[in-house]
N, C-alpha and C positions, 0 to 999 in steps of 0.2 A: 741433098739430092733426093728426089722422089724415088720410091721403089718402083721399078718398071716391071716387076713380076705381075702377071695377070692372075687373078684368083678366079676360080670357077665359082660363079654366083649360084647359090642354092636358093631356089624358090620353094617355099613351104606353103602349102595350101592348108591353113589352119581350119577352114570350114570342113575340108575333107577329113581331117583328123577328128574333129568334133563329131562327125557323123559315123565314125567307126564304132561298132558295137563294143569293142574292147575298151574304148575311151569312155563310153557312156557307163559301162559297168564299173570302171574305176571311179568315176565321179559319184555314182550311187553309193559304192562302198565307203568312199572317203567321207561323203556327207553324212551317212548314217553313223559312222564312227565319231565324227566331230560333234554332231548334235547330241549323241548319247553322252559323250564326255562332258559337254557343256552342261547338260541337264544334271548329271551326277555331281559335278563340281559346284554348280550354283545351289543345288538342293542341300548339299552337305554344309556349305557356308551359310546359307540363309537359315538353316535349322538351328544353328547355335544361338543367334539373338532371339529367335522365337521361343526356344526352349528355356532360355534364361529369363526372358521377360514375362512370359505368360504361364510358366509352370515352375514347379520346384523340383522337378526330376533331377536336374544336374546340380542342385544345391546340396544334395546328400553327400556325406563323407564316403569316400571310396577307400583310401589308404591313409590311416592316421588322420591328419588334419587336411589332407588333400581331397578336394571335392571332385565330382565327376566333370565339372566345367573344365578344370585344368587337363584332365585326361582327354576330353573331347577336343579341346583346343590343340593339344599335342598331336592328337590323331589327325587333325586337319593338316598339320605340317607334313606328317607322314603320307597322308593321302595326296597332297600336292606334289611331293617328290615322286611318288609312285605313278601318278597320272602323267607327270612330265616324262618319266622313263618310258612308260607305255607309249606315249605320243611319239617320242623319238624313234622307238622301234617300229611302230606302224608307219611313220613317215618314211623311214628307210625302205620298207617293203613297198610303199606306194611309189617311191622313186624308181625302184627296180621295175615295177609294172609300167611306169611312164616310159622308161627307156625301151622296154619291149614294144610298147605301142609305137614309139618313134621308129624303131627298127622295122616294125610291120608296115608302117607308112612308107619308109624308104624302099622296102622291097615290093612296093606296089599294092599293098593291102588296102590302102585307103583311097587310091586313085581310081577314077572311072574313065 
């Protein structure tokens, strides 16, 4: 049997939300964060093959027979976990801001 309860249909004007200054600000902050994270991540990863192929900097012994290549490579794992942790924390803050933007819209902030 079909459910005869009528639900209030909510119409969301996504164009109005996109025009809100608070939404534009969130998008700018999020994009700046994501692009900077991407540049840091790719630069650190691409630096390893460049330094090992074209220089001898990382071939020097650091601790006993362990060379700097191993330390750099281990550091990449640490960096990856750290960036993931930072990303999750920032994503949670962006989610809170998005909820505030939706609340602003629902209270008439984005409607004209």
